[in-house]
Structure formats: C-alpha cells, structure tokens
PDB file of N, H, CA, C and O in Angstrom:
ATOM      1  N   MET A   1     108.954  79.518  89.512  1.00  0.00           N
ATOM      2  CA  MET A   1     108.132  80.567  90.517  1.00  0.00           C
ATOM      3  C   MET A   1     108.716  82.039  89.841  1.00  0.00           C
ATOM      4  O   MET A   1     109.730  82.319  89.203  1.00  0.00           O
ATOM      5  N   LYS A   2     107.580  82.795  90.306  1.00  0.00           N
ATOM      6  H   LYS A   2     106.756  82.567  90.825  1.00  0.00           H
ATOM      7  CA  LYS A   2     107.498  84.196  89.796  1.00  0.00           C
ATOM      8  C   LYS A   2     107.408  85.240  90.958  1.00  0.00           C
ATOM      9  O   LYS A   2     106.983  84.897  92.061  1.00  0.00           O
ATOM     10  N   VAL A   3     107.745  86.304  90.739  1.00  0.00           N
ATOM     11  H   VAL A   3     108.090  86.583  89.843  1.00  0.00           H
ATOM     12  CA  VAL A   3     107.785  86.999  91.756  1.00  0.00           C
ATOM     13  C   VAL A   3     106.969  88.432  91.091  1.00  0.00           C
ATOM     14  O   VAL A   3     107.383  89.014  90.089  1.00  0.00           O
ATOM     15  N   HIS A   4     105.807  88.824  91.830  1.00  0.00           N
ATOM     16  H   HIS A   4     105.470  88.351  92.644  1.00  0.00           H
ATOM     17  CA  HIS A   4     104.594  89.508  91.328  1.00  0.00           C
ATOM     18  C   HIS A   4     104.722  90.661  92.515  1.00  0.00           C
ATOM     19  O   HIS A   4     104.566  90.437  93.716  1.00  0.00           O
ATOM     20  N   LYS A   5     105.052  91.987  91.897  1.00  0.00           N
ATOM     21  H   LYS A   5     105.179  92.169  90.922  1.00  0.00           H
ATOM     22  CA  LYS A   5     105.031  93.277  92.329  1.00  0.00           C
ATOM     23  C   LYS A   5     103.290  94.268  91.974  1.00  0.00           C
ATOM     24  O   LYS A   5     102.684  94.544  90.939  1.00  0.00           O
ATOM     25  N   ILE A   6     103.054  94.510  93.350  1.00  0.00           N
ATOM     26  H   ILE A   6     103.547  94.285  94.191  1.00  0.00           H
ATOM     27  CA  ILE A   6     101.554  95.189  92.882  1.00  0.00           C
ATOM     28  C   ILE A   6     101.753  96.892  93.191  1.00  0.00           C
ATOM     29  O   ILE A   6     101.696  97.203  94.380  1.00  0.00           O
ATOM     30  N   GLU A   7     101.907  97.645  92.515  1.00  0.00           N
ATOM     31  H   GLU A   7     101.953  97.392  91.548  1.00  0.00           H
ATOM     32  CA  GLU A   7     102.253  99.139  92.843  1.00  0.00           C
ATOM     33  C   GLU A   7     100.816  99.501  93.259  1.00  0.00           C
ATOM     34  O   GLU A   7      99.660  99.184  92.981  1.00  0.00           O
ATOM     35  N   LEU A   8     101.649 100.521  94.257  1.00  0.00           N
ATOM     36  H   LEU A   8     102.588 100.778  94.484  1.00  0.00           H
ATOM     37  CA  LEU A   8     100.536 101.424  95.221  1.00  0.00           C
ATOM     38  C   LEU A   8     100.051 102.491  94.451  1.00  0.00           C
ATOM     39  O   LEU A   8     100.610 103.581  94.332  1.00  0.00           O
ATOM     40  N   ALA A   9      98.924 102.124  93.897  1.00  0.00           N
ATOM     41  H   ALA A   9      98.470 101.238  93.994  1.00  0.00           H
ATOM     42  CA  ALA A   9      98.248 103.016  93.210  1.00  0.00           C
ATOM     43  C   ALA A   9      96.384 103.156  93.355  1.00  0.00           C
ATOM     44  O   ALA A   9      95.816 102.081  93.549  1.00  0.00           O
ATOM     45  N   GLN A  10      95.709 104.109  93.287  1.00  0.00           N
ATOM     46  H   GLN A  10      96.170 104.982  93.130  1.00  0.00           H
ATOM     47  CA  GLN A  10      94.147 103.649  93.579  1.00  0.00           C
ATOM     48  C   GLN A  10      93.532 103.331  93.172  1.00  0.00           C
ATOM     49  O   GLN A  10      92.347 103.386  93.501  1.00  0.00           O
ATOM     50  N   GLY A  11      94.143 102.639  91.898  1.00  0.00           N
ATOM     51  H   GLY A  11      95.105 102.594  91.631  1.00  0.00           H
ATOM     52  CA  GLY A  11      93.037 101.332  91.444  1.00  0.00           C
ATOM     53  C   GLY A  11      93.483 100.133  91.632  1.00  0.00           C
ATOM     54  O   GLY A  11      93.201  99.262  90.809  1.00  0.00           O
ATOM     55  N   ASN A  12      94.408  99.795  92.946  1.00  0.00           N
ATOM     56  H   ASN A  12      94.637 100.503  93.614  1.00  0.00           H
ATOM     57  CA  ASN A  12      94.895  98.813  93.314  1.00  0.00           C
ATOM     58  C   ASN A  12      94.376  98.723  95.076  1.00  0.00           C
ATOM     59  O   ASN A  12      94.720  97.766  95.770  1.00  0.00           O
ATOM     60  N   LEU A  13      93.534  99.844  95.614  1.00  0.00           N
ATOM     61  H   LEU A  13      93.255 100.622  95.050  1.00  0.00           H
ATOM     62  CA  LEU A  13      92.731 100.051  96.856  1.00  0.00           C
ATOM     63  C   LEU A  13      91.671  99.688  97.211  1.00  0.00           C
ATOM     64  O   LEU A  13      90.786 100.413  96.756  1.00  0.00           O
ATOM     65  N   ILE A  14      91.271  98.798  97.897  1.00  0.00           N
ATOM     66  H   ILE A  14      91.990  98.209  98.266  1.00  0.00           H
ATOM     67  CA  ILE A  14      90.168  98.331  98.288  1.00  0.00           C
ATOM     68  C   ILE A  14      89.584  98.858  99.238  1.00  0.00           C
ATOM     69  O   ILE A  14      88.779  99.789  99.233  1.00  0.00           O
ATOM     70  N   GLY A  15      90.153  98.022 100.407  1.00  0.00           N
ATOM     71  H   GLY A  15      90.808  97.266 100.411  1.00  0.00           H
ATOM     72  CA  GLY A  15      89.772  98.422 101.755  1.00  0.00           C
ATOM     73  C   GLY A  15      89.320  98.017 102.675  1.00  0.00           C
ATOM     74  O   GLY A  15      89.119  98.498 103.790  1.00  0.00           O
ATOM     75  N   SER A  16      88.970  96.275 101.856  1.00  0.00           N
ATOM     76  H   SER A  16      89.132  95.884 100.950  1.00  0.00           H
ATOM     77  CA  SER A  16      88.326  95.292 102.664  1.00  0.00           C
ATOM     78  C   SER A  16      88.622  93.971 101.784  1.00  0.00           C
ATOM     79  O   SER A  16      88.990  94.080 100.614  1.00  0.00           O
ATOM     80  N   PHE A  17      88.450  92.771 102.380  1.00  0.00           N
ATOM     81  H   PHE A  17      88.152  92.682 103.330  1.00  0.00           H
ATOM     82  CA  PHE A  17      88.368  92.142 101.697  1.00  0.00           C
ATOM     83  C   PHE A  17      86.876  91.414 101.151  1.00  0.00           C
ATOM     84  O   PHE A  17      85.932  91.251 101.924  1.00  0.00           O
ATOM     85  N   THR A  18      86.833  91.005  99.680  1.00  0.00           N
ATOM     86  H   THR A  18      87.600  91.138  99.052  1.00  0.00           H
ATOM     87  CA  THR A  18      85.992  91.229  99.390  1.00  0.00           C
ATOM     88  C   THR A  18      85.995  89.891  98.089  1.00  0.00           C
ATOM     89  O   THR A  18      86.978  89.757  97.360  1.00  0.00           O
ATOM     90  N   ASN A  19      85.125  89.251  98.000  1.00  0.00           N
ATOM     91  H   ASN A  19      84.327  89.359  98.592  1.00  0.00           H
ATOM     92  CA  ASN A  19      84.930  88.784  96.317  1.00  0.00           C
ATOM     93  C   ASN A  19      84.086  89.404  95.384  1.00  0.00           C
ATOM     94  O   ASN A  19      83.947  88.864  94.286  1.00  0.00           O
ATOM     95  N   GLU A  20      83.582  90.305  95.604  1.00  0.00           N
ATOM     96  H   GLU A  20      83.695  90.744  96.495  1.00  0.00           H
ATOM     97  CA  GLU A  20      83.057  91.211  94.480  1.00  0.00           C
ATOM     98  C   GLU A  20      84.399  91.953  93.579  1.00  0.00           C
ATOM     99  O   GLU A  20      84.219  92.472  92.477  1.00  0.00           O
ATOM    100  N   VAL A  21      85.137  91.919  93.955  1.00  0.00           N
ATOM    101  H   VAL A  21      85.283  91.497  94.849  1.00  0.00           H
ATOM    102  CA  VAL A  21      85.981  92.668  93.036  1.00  0.00           C
ATOM    103  C   VAL A  21      87.015  91.573  92.392  1.00  0.00           C
ATOM    104  O   VAL A  21      87.388  90.592  93.035  1.00  0.00           O
ATOM    105  N   SER A  22      87.550  91.921  90.700  1.00  0.00           N
ATOM    106  H   SER A  22      87.247  92.718  90.178  1.00  0.00           H
ATOM    107  CA  SER A  22      88.429  90.812  90.867  1.00  0.00           C
ATOM    108  C   SER A  22      89.568  90.624  91.182  1.00  0.00           C
ATOM    109  O   SER A  22      89.854  91.547  91.944  1.00  0.00           O
ATOM    110  N   PRO A  23      90.493  89.914  91.047  1.00  0.00           N
ATOM    111  CA  PRO A  23      91.912  89.588  91.532  1.00  0.00           C
ATOM    112  C   PRO A  23      92.656  90.302  90.296  1.00  0.00           C
ATOM    113  O   PRO A  23      92.322  90.258  89.112  1.00  0.00           O
ATOM    114  N   ILE A  24      93.833  91.022  90.920  1.00  0.00           N
ATOM    115  H   ILE A  24      94.103  91.058  91.881  1.00  0.00           H
ATOM    116  CA  ILE A  24      94.588  91.699  90.002  1.00  0.00           C
ATOM    117  C   ILE A  24      95.971  91.156  89.451  1.00  0.00           C
ATOM    118  O   ILE A  24      96.427  91.521  88.367  1.00  0.00           O
ATOM    119  N   ILE A  25      96.826  89.926  90.597  1.00  0.00           N
ATOM    120  H   ILE A  25      96.456  89.630  91.477  1.00  0.00           H
ATOM    121  CA  ILE A  25      97.017  88.948  90.031  1.00  0.00           C
ATOM    122  C   ILE A  25      96.691  87.415  90.156  1.00  0.00           C
ATOM    123  O   ILE A  25      95.707  86.907  90.692  1.00  0.00           O
ATOM    124  N   LYS A  26      97.756  86.797  89.530  1.00  0.00           N
ATOM    125  H   LYS A  26      98.555  87.210  89.095  1.00  0.00           H
ATOM    126  CA  LYS A  26      97.167  84.815  90.032  1.00  0.00           C
ATOM    127  C   LYS A  26      98.154  84.192  90.355  1.00  0.00           C
ATOM    128  O   LYS A  26      98.758  83.619  89.447  1.00  0.00           O
ATOM    129  N   ALA A  27      98.641  84.086  91.670  1.00  0.00           N
ATOM    130  H   ALA A  27      98.151  84.551  92.408  1.00  0.00           H
ATOM    131  CA  ALA A  27      99.759  83.541  92.557  1.00  0.00           C
ATOM    132  C   ALA A  27      99.534  82.205  92.160  1.00  0.00           C
ATOM    133  O   ALA A  27      98.382  81.829  91.942  1.00  0.00           O
ATOM    134  N   THR A  28     100.581  81.377  92.029  1.00  0.00           N
ATOM    135  H   THR A  28     101.517  81.682  92.206  1.00  0.00           H
ATOM    136  CA  THR A  28     100.686  79.512  92.209  1.00  0.00           C
ATOM    137  C   THR A  28     101.304  79.459  93.469  1.00  0.00           C
ATOM    138  O   THR A  28     101.749  80.385  94.147  1.00  0.00           O
ATOM    139  N   SER A  29     101.271  78.179  93.707  1.00  0.00           N
ATOM    140  H   SER A  29     100.910  77.426  93.156  1.00  0.00           H
ATOM    141  CA  SER A  29     102.168  78.044  94.967  1.00  0.00           C
ATOM    142  C   SER A  29     103.656  78.061  94.584  1.00  0.00           C
ATOM    143  O   SER A  29     104.031  77.566  93.521  1.00  0.00           O
ATOM    144  N   GLY A  30     104.440  78.594  95.395  1.00  0.00           N
ATOM    145  H   GLY A  30     104.135  78.997  96.258  1.00  0.00           H
ATOM    146  CA  GLY A  30     105.775  79.128  95.601  1.00  0.00           C
ATOM    147  C   GLY A  30     106.013  80.349  94.905  1.00  0.00           C
ATOM    148  O   GLY A  30     107.226  80.518  94.780  1.00  0.00           O
ATOM    149  N   ASP A  31     105.127  81.556  94.245  1.00  0.00           N
ATOM    150  H   ASP A  31     104.141  81.419  94.346  1.00  0.00           H
ATOM    151  CA  ASP A  31     105.510  82.354  93.873  1.00  0.00           C
ATOM    152  C   ASP A  31     105.406  83.648  95.203  1.00  0.00           C
ATOM    153  O   ASP A  31     104.885  83.412  96.293  1.00  0.00           O
ATOM    154  N   SER A  32     105.952  84.861  94.861  1.00  0.00           N
ATOM    155  H   SER A  32     106.375  85.052  93.976  1.00  0.00           H
ATOM    156  CA  SER A  32     106.113  85.566  95.542  1.00  0.00           C
ATOM    157  C   SER A  32     105.316  86.720  95.390  1.00  0.00           C
ATOM    158  O   SER A  32     105.360  87.213  94.263  1.00  0.00           O
ATOM    159  N   ILE A  33     104.254  87.553  96.617  1.00  0.00           N
ATOM    160  H   ILE A  33     104.218  87.153  97.532  1.00  0.00           H
ATOM    161  CA  ILE A  33     104.039  89.134  96.037  1.00  0.00           C
ATOM    162  C   ILE A  33     104.510  89.972  96.958  1.00  0.00           C
ATOM    163  O   ILE A  33     104.303  89.924  98.171  1.00  0.00           O
ATOM    164  N   ARG A  34     105.484  91.143  96.047  1.00  0.00           N
ATOM    165  H   ARG A  34     105.653  91.182  95.062  1.00  0.00           H
ATOM    166  CA  ARG A  34     105.483  92.317  96.926  1.00  0.00           C
ATOM    167  C   ARG A  34     104.587  93.484  96.118  1.00  0.00           C
ATOM    168  O   ARG A  34     104.179  93.694  94.976  1.00  0.00           O
ATOM    169  N   PHE A  35     104.532  94.283  97.822  1.00  0.00           N
ATOM    170  H   PHE A  35     104.863  94.112  98.750  1.00  0.00           H
ATOM    171  CA  PHE A  35     103.832  94.948  97.589  1.00  0.00           C
ATOM    172  C   PHE A  35     104.161  96.343  99.033  1.00  0.00           C
ATOM    173  O   PHE A  35     104.809  96.046 100.037  1.00  0.00           O
ATOM    174  N   GLU A  36     103.636  97.609  98.839  1.00  0.00           N
ATOM    175  H   GLU A  36     103.110  97.850  98.023  1.00  0.00           H
ATOM    176  CA  GLU A  36     103.859  98.322  99.455  1.00  0.00           C
ATOM    177  C   GLU A  36     102.477  98.690 100.244  1.00  0.00           C
ATOM    178  O   GLU A  36     101.434  98.424  99.645  1.00  0.00           O
ATOM    179  N   THR A  37     102.388  99.269 101.511  1.00  0.00           N
ATOM    180  H   THR A  37     103.235  99.485 101.997  1.00  0.00           H
ATOM    181  CA  THR A  37     101.109  99.179 102.146  1.00  0.00           C
ATOM    182  C   THR A  37     101.061 100.947 102.823  1.00  0.00           C
ATOM    183  O   THR A  37     102.032 101.692 102.954  1.00  0.00           O
ATOM    184  N   LEU A  38      99.260 101.315 103.243  1.00  0.00           N
ATOM    185  H   LEU A  38      98.472 100.709 103.137  1.00  0.00           H
ATOM    186  CA  LEU A  38      99.598 102.823 103.643  1.00  0.00           C
ATOM    187  C   LEU A  38      99.399 102.399 104.997  1.00  0.00           C
ATOM    188  O   LEU A  38      99.062 101.385 105.609  1.00  0.00           O
ATOM    189  N   ASP A  39      99.774 103.684 105.238  1.00  0.00           N
ATOM    190  H   ASP A  39     100.048 104.508 104.741  1.00  0.00           H
ATOM    191  CA  ASP A  39      99.553 103.824 106.863  1.00  0.00           C
ATOM    192  C   ASP A  39      98.015 104.246 107.592  1.00  0.00           C
ATOM    193  O   ASP A  39      97.256 104.868 106.849  1.00  0.00           O
ATOM    194  N   ALA A  40      97.595 103.987 108.792  1.00  0.00           N
ATOM    195  H   ALA A  40      98.212 103.482 109.396  1.00  0.00           H
ATOM    196  CA  ALA A  40      96.356 104.136 109.129  1.00  0.00           C
ATOM    197  C   ALA A  40      95.647 104.954 108.425  1.00  0.00           C
ATOM    198  O   ALA A  40      94.529 104.535 108.124  1.00  0.00           O
ATOM    199  N   GLY A  41      95.911 105.904 108.092  1.00  0.00           N
ATOM    200  H   GLY A  41      96.819 106.244 108.336  1.00  0.00           H
ATOM    201  CA  GLY A  41      95.164 107.146 107.482  1.00  0.00           C
ATOM    202  C   GLY A  41      95.215 107.005 106.085  1.00  0.00           C
ATOM    203  O   GLY A  41      95.257 108.011 105.376  1.00  0.00           O
ATOM    204  N   TRP A  42      95.218 105.653 105.513  1.00  0.00           N
ATOM    205  H   TRP A  42      95.184 104.836 106.088  1.00  0.00           H
ATOM    206  CA  TRP A  42      95.113 105.802 103.941  1.00  0.00           C
ATOM    207  C   TRP A  42      96.505 106.656 103.150  1.00  0.00           C
ATOM    208  O   TRP A  42      96.317 107.196 102.060  1.00  0.00           O
ATOM    209  N   GLY A  43      97.950 106.704 103.860  1.00  0.00           N
ATOM    210  H   GLY A  43      98.102 106.266 104.746  1.00  0.00           H
ATOM    211  CA  GLY A  43      98.516 107.896 103.150  1.00  0.00           C
ATOM    212  C   GLY A  43     100.006 107.032 103.360  1.00  0.00           C
ATOM    213  O   GLY A  43      99.834 106.067 104.105  1.00  0.00           O
ATOM    214  N   MET A  44     101.484 107.176 102.843  1.00  0.00           N
ATOM    215  H   MET A  44     101.624 107.959 102.238  1.00  0.00           H
ATOM    216  CA  MET A  44     102.339 106.851 102.922  1.00  0.00           C
ATOM    217  C   MET A  44     103.262 107.983 102.975  1.00  0.00           C
ATOM    218  O   MET A  44     102.851 109.113 102.714  1.00  0.00           O
ATOM    219  N   GLY A  45     104.716 107.720 103.355  1.00  0.00           N
ATOM    220  H   GLY A  45     105.050 106.801 103.567  1.00  0.00           H
ATOM    221  CA  GLY A  45     105.945 108.311 103.436  1.00  0.00           C
ATOM    222  C   GLY A  45     106.751 108.252 104.738  1.00  0.00           C
ATOM    223  O   GLY A  45     105.953 108.239 105.675  1.00  0.00           O
ATOM    224  N   SER A  46     107.611 108.224 105.027  1.00  0.00           N
ATOM    225  H   SER A  46     108.259 108.235 104.266  1.00  0.00           H
ATOM    226  CA  SER A  46     108.250 107.861 106.212  1.00  0.00           C
ATOM    227  C   SER A  46     108.338 109.352 107.226  1.00  0.00           C
ATOM    228  O   SER A  46     108.908 109.229 108.310  1.00  0.00           O
ATOM    229  N   SER A  47     107.921 110.359 106.949  1.00  0.00           N
ATOM    230  H   SER A  47     107.458 110.459 106.069  1.00  0.00           H
ATOM    231  CA  SER A  47     107.695 111.130 108.023  1.00  0.00           C
ATOM    232  C   SER A  47     106.148 111.945 107.553  1.00  0.00           C
ATOM    233  O   SER A  47     105.556 111.601 106.530  1.00  0.00           O
ATOM    234  N   ASN A  48     105.751 112.789 108.249  1.00  0.00           N
ATOM    235  H   ASN A  48     106.232 113.069 109.080  1.00  0.00           H
ATOM    236  CA  ASN A  48     104.520 113.456 108.091  1.00  0.00           C
ATOM    237  C   ASN A  48     104.550 114.379 106.828  1.00  0.00           C
ATOM    238  O   ASN A  48     103.808 114.421 105.847  1.00  0.00           O
ATOM    239  N   SER A  49     105.483 114.992 107.124  1.00  0.00           N
ATOM    240  H   SER A  49     106.085 114.958 107.921  1.00  0.00           H
ATOM    241  CA  SER A  49     105.602 115.996 106.085  1.00  0.00           C
ATOM    242  C   SER A  49     106.044 115.470 104.456  1.00  0.00           C
ATOM    243  O   SER A  49     105.949 116.236 103.497  1.00  0.00           O
ATOM    244  N   GLU A  50     106.566 113.959 104.324  1.00  0.00           N
ATOM    245  H   GLU A  50     106.643 113.337 105.103  1.00  0.00           H
ATOM    246  CA  GLU A  50     106.574 113.519 103.016  1.00  0.00           C
ATOM    247  C   GLU A  50     105.048 112.657 102.975  1.00  0.00           C
ATOM    248  O   GLU A  50     104.945 111.796 102.101  1.00  0.00           O
ATOM    249  N   ARG A  51     104.206 112.819 103.646  1.00  0.00           N
ATOM    250  H   ARG A  51     104.290 113.518 104.356  1.00  0.00           H
ATOM    251  CA  ARG A  51     103.274 111.682 103.411  1.00  0.00           C
ATOM    252  C   ARG A  51     102.348 112.422 102.142  1.00  0.00           C
ATOM    253  O   ARG A  51     102.131 113.585 101.802  1.00  0.00           O
ATOM    254  N   LYS A  52     101.996 111.259 101.724  1.00  0.00           N
ATOM    255  H   LYS A  52     102.173 110.315 102.000  1.00  0.00           H
ATOM    256  CA  LYS A  52     101.106 111.235 100.456  1.00  0.00           C
ATOM    257  C   LYS A  52      99.761 110.321 100.472  1.00  0.00           C
ATOM    258  O   LYS A  52      99.805 109.218 101.017  1.00  0.00           O
ATOM    259  N   ASN A  53      98.635 110.768  99.902  1.00  0.00           N
ATOM    260  H   ASN A  53      98.599 111.664  99.460  1.00  0.00           H
ATOM    261  CA  ASN A  53      97.523 110.289 100.279  1.00  0.00           C
ATOM    262  C   ASN A  53      97.351 109.728  98.749  1.00  0.00           C
ATOM    263  O   ASN A  53      97.156 110.683  97.996  1.00  0.00           O
ATOM    264  N   PRO A  54      97.359 108.782  98.226  1.00  0.00           N
ATOM    265  CA  PRO A  54      96.880 108.141  96.780  1.00  0.00           C
ATOM    266  C   PRO A  54      95.474 108.415  96.225  1.00  0.00           C
ATOM    267  O   PRO A  54      95.253 108.819  95.083  1.00  0.00           O
ATOM    268  N   SER A  55      94.519 108.142  97.192  1.00  0.00           N
ATOM    269  H   SER A  55      94.699 107.814  98.120  1.00  0.00           H
ATOM    270  CA  SER A  55      93.441 108.773  97.100  1.00  0.00           C
ATOM    271  C   SER A  55      92.649 110.182  96.885  1.00  0.00           C
ATOM    272  O   SER A  55      91.511 110.622  96.720  1.00  0.00           O
ATOM    273  N   ARG A  56      94.118 110.630  97.006  1.00  0.00           N
ATOM    274  H   ARG A  56      95.042 110.272  97.140  1.00  0.00           H
ATOM    275  CA  ARG A  56      93.951 112.475  96.988  1.00  0.00           C
ATOM    276  C   ARG A  56      94.493 112.857  96.072  1.00  0.00           C
ATOM    277  O   ARG A  56      94.191 113.962  95.621  1.00  0.00           O
ATOM    278  N   GLU A  57      95.442 112.110  95.503  1.00  0.00           N
ATOM    279  H   GLU A  57      95.687 111.212  95.870  1.00  0.00           H
ATOM    280  CA  GLU A  57      96.771 112.702  94.566  1.00  0.00           C
ATOM    281  C   GLU A  57      95.621 112.931  93.082  1.00  0.00           C
ATOM    282  O   GLU A  57      94.754 112.161  92.667  1.00  0.00           O
ATOM    283  N   GLY A  58      96.101 114.452  92.493  1.00  0.00           N
ATOM    284  H   GLY A  58      96.805 115.078  92.830  1.00  0.00           H
ATOM    285  CA  GLY A  58      95.365 114.972  91.672  1.00  0.00           C
ATOM    286  C   GLY A  58      94.122 115.546  91.713  1.00  0.00           C
ATOM    287  O   GLY A  58      93.522 116.061  90.769  1.00  0.00           O
ATOM    288  N   LYS A  59      93.692 115.411  93.076  1.00  0.00           N
ATOM    289  H   LYS A  59      94.179 114.993  93.843  1.00  0.00           H
ATOM    290  CA  LYS A  59      92.333 115.870  93.261  1.00  0.00           C
ATOM    291  C   LYS A  59      92.239 117.408  94.405  1.00  0.00           C
ATOM    292  O   LYS A  59      91.360 117.661  95.229  1.00  0.00           O
ATOM    293  N   ARG A  60      93.470 118.210  94.060  1.00  0.00           N
ATOM    294  H   ARG A  60      94.183 118.004  93.390  1.00  0.00           H
ATOM    295  CA  ARG A  60      93.852 119.475  94.704  1.00  0.00           C
ATOM    296  C   ARG A  60      93.443 121.002  93.585  1.00  0.00           C
ATOM    297  O   ARG A  60      93.700 122.140  93.975  1.00  0.00           O
TER     298      ARG A  60
END
C-alpha cells in the first residue's frame, strides 16, 4: 500500500475531467491519495486575506 501526494501547483490543475491529459500518478487498489483543493474561485487560504491563486502566482 502506498500513499501518493499531489502538490497544489499550476501544472497539476486542469479544471475538468478529461482523458486528453496524461495521469500524474498511477494508483493501485489499496493506495491512498492526498491532495489539497482550491475554492470556487480557484484560490486557496483559510481567509480572504490569506487567499492565494496558484494560476496567478508570479504574474504580478
């Protein structure tokens, strides 16, 4: 049994389910997958003042 971790990074964000993109992990039966999710505005943070948007990082 293996634990996979998917980092919250621009390269891991797709925004839809599609078979046009190659998988970033290969999980087998019994494996666990840990990941973080974005809010509805594609940002993250526990409050609005801490909110970050990975798709806009470095574009300021």
